[in-house]
N, C-alpha and C positions, 0 to 999 in steps of 0.2 A: 504493500500500500504506500502511496505517495505520502511523504512526511512534509509537514509545514514547519519551517524553522524561523526563529527570531534570534539574530546574532548581533551582538554589540561589538563595536570596534572591528567592523568587517572590511575596513579599507586597506589593510596590509597585514603582513605577518600571519599568525595563526588564523585570525578571523577571516581573512580572504581565502585561505586554503580550506577552511571548514566550509565556507560558502561554495567554493568551487567544487569541492567533492560532492556536496549535497546536490547542487544543481546538475552536476555531470551525470548523475544517475537518475535524474528526472524529478527530484524533489523541488519544492518551492521555498524561497528564502526572502524574509524581510532582512535587509542588510542595513544596519544603522551605522552611520559614520559622522565624523565631525565635519567633513567636507564632501559634498555629494559627488564631486568629480572623481573621488578615489575609487568609486565602483563603476565608472563608465564602461570599463572593459567587461565587467560581468553583465551589465545591461545589454551591451552590444552583442555579446555571445549568447546570452540565454533569454533575452527579451522579457516577456511578461511574467516569466517565472521568478523574476527578481522585483522586489519592491524596495527601492532605495529610499531611506529616510534620514534626514539630517537630525542628529541627536547628540546632546551632551548628557551623559548619564548622571551628572550631578544636578541636573534640572529635573526635580521630581515630577512637577506638573507635565513637563515635556515627555518624560518617560511614560507616564500613564496614558497620555494622548497617543504616543507612538504605538503602544501595545494595543490600544483600542482600534487604531487605524489598521494595524496589521491583522488583527483577528477579524475585523469586519471585511477587509479586502480578501483574505484567503479562506475565511469561514471557520478557522480553528487554529490552534497552536499545538504542535506535537513536541518540538524540541526547542528549548530556550537555552542559548549559550551566552553566559556572562563572560565575555572575553575582553572587553575594554579595560585597559589598565596601563600602568607605566611603572618604571623603576625609579626609586630614589636612592642615590648613592651618597654616602657620607657617614663618618663615625657619629656615634650618638652625641658626642660633645659638639660636633660640627653642625648638625642639621638644626634648622630653625623650627620654632613651634609652628609657624605658618606652613613650612614645607611638609611637616608631618600631618598637619590638619588637611592640607590639600591632597596628600597621598591617601589618607583615609577616606576623603570625600569621593575619590574616584574608585579606588580598589575595594572599598568596603561599602560605603553608603550608596555608591552607584549600583552595586550588586543588590543591595537591600531594596532600592527603588524598583528595579526591574522585577525582582522576585515577588515583592508585594503586589506589583501591578498584574503579574500573570497568574498568581495563585487562584483568585476567584474564577477565572476562566478555566483553569486546569481542573479545579475541584468540580465545577459544573459538568465538565466533560467526563470526569472520572478517570482521567489519564493524562499523561504528559511526562516529560523528562527534562529536569533542570540540570544543566551542565555548568559547573563553576570552574573557570580556568584558574587554577591555583599555580603551584610551582613546587619543585623539590624544596624550595625555600619556605614552604608552608609547613614542613615537618623537620627541616634542618635549618641551621642558622650559620651565617658566615660574617666575618668582620666587614665593616663599611656598608652594610645593607640593613642595619637594624630597623630603620623606619619602614622599609619595604617589607621586611619580615613581620613587623607589627601588623601591617595590613593583611598579610596573607595568613598568618596564624589566626587572626581574628576571623577571617573568612572561613578557615577550616572548622573552627569551633561552631560558628553560626550555621554552617552547612550541615554538620553532623547532627545538630539539634533539629534542623529543618527536615532532614531525611526521616527522622523518627516521627515528627509531627504530621507529615503529609503522606506517609506510607498508607494509612487507612483509607485515603482518598484515591489510591491508585497512581499516585505521583512518585516518580523515581528521582533520585538526586545522585549525581556523580561529581566528585572532585578530580579534575585532571591535573596531575603534578608533573609538568615537563622539567627536564634538565636543561642543559645548554643547547640552544638551537640557533641556526644561522638566521636570526631575525634582527630587527632594529631595536630590540629591547634595551640594549646598553648603548645605543647610538643616539640619534637625534631626538628620539622620543623620551629619553631619560632626563631626569633632573639631578643636578649635582650640587652638593653643599659647598660653601666656601671652605677650602682645605686649610687645616692647621698643620704646621710642619711636623709636629710631634707624631702624627699618624702617617707620615709619608712612608716609613719602613713597612708598615702593614699593607699599604696600598701597593707598594713595589713588590712585596712578596705575593700578593694576590695576582698581580699582573703577570709575574713570572710563572706562577702556577698555571695561569690561563694559557700562556705561550707553550707550556709543556704538554697540554692536552692534545692527544693524537687527533688528527682531523676526522678520523672515522667515528670518534666519540661525539662530535658536534652534529646534532640532529638536523635532518633536512625537513624544513617546514612542509614541503609538498607531501611528505609521507604521513604527516599528522592528520591530514584530512581523511584519508581512507581508514586510519586507525580509529578516528572518532566515529566513523560509520559503524565499525565493528562494535563499539561500545553502545551506541544508541540502538543498534539492532538486536542486542542481546536480550533474551527473555528475562534474565536476572542480572542486570548490569551492576558493576561494582560501585561501592561508595567511593572508593579511592582507586586510581590507576595511574601508574607512572607512564610518561611518554619519554622515550629516549633510553639509552643504555646506562648513562652515568648514575641516575637515581638507583638503579638496580644494584649498582656496585657499592654505593656509599651508605645508603640508608640502613640496610640490615646490620652492619657493624655499629652504626650510630645507635640503633635501638638496643642492640646487645649491650653496649656500653652503659646505657641508661639503666637497663635491667640489673647489670652488675653493680652499679652504684647504689641503687635502691636496696639490693640485697645486702650490700656491705654495711649500710646504715639502717638496716631493718630494726636492730635493737633500739636505736634512738627513736625510730618511728613508733615502736610499740610503747616505749617509755613515755613518749609524749601523750599517749592515750590516757595515762593517769590511773588506769585500773584494768 
């Protein structure tokens, strides 16, 4: 059956690849973007199967209007992909309060707006799949990305609660956790705090680590589209799924380290219970 998609941030990177994969197999897509020209190529190739809408996900009223327009235009919504977002780079001491608030407005509150807008429609249908584009940085943390991690760890917790709340209505939720991909995430779409020299060694170490990453471990965004189709077509889709090879390599060891630490300090945990 043809699926009807609503994708935020569809102008480039993952968002465009998700849209292209869905359209390529005959699905229909509402592609929301900051600038309508960013999806001209999709409209030219797929015609009326694409509904391009200009949208800033921080505009709550605009989000609700866009969801209403999309559902009216196509008759229903089957897959909602909260993809719009960006990276904030800077040590915790370096980022400004406003930079962190702006990060949360897009990466967290933007998702909240879209999710709250679509839920009445999906509940009425008794079906639907909400896909939250998180990151391996939603379950792991690295220096110089604390503000970004704050937004994605919050997204992870919110979405895990959401999944439990909406399951009785036939609605599914999946958190997609990509590793490093050849997108513009760390390029022109990123925001960078004013650097302080004392953190330069950490930045240099991270940059060197990035240079040493074998090219084959950097994901191809074009492969992410078909991968997402596999997820949304699954009868029992996962709550969480990695995209890319790197998360499968680093996260198991990270979780084992956490388990080991909790076990090591178990006596303190029990003592803190008091009885």
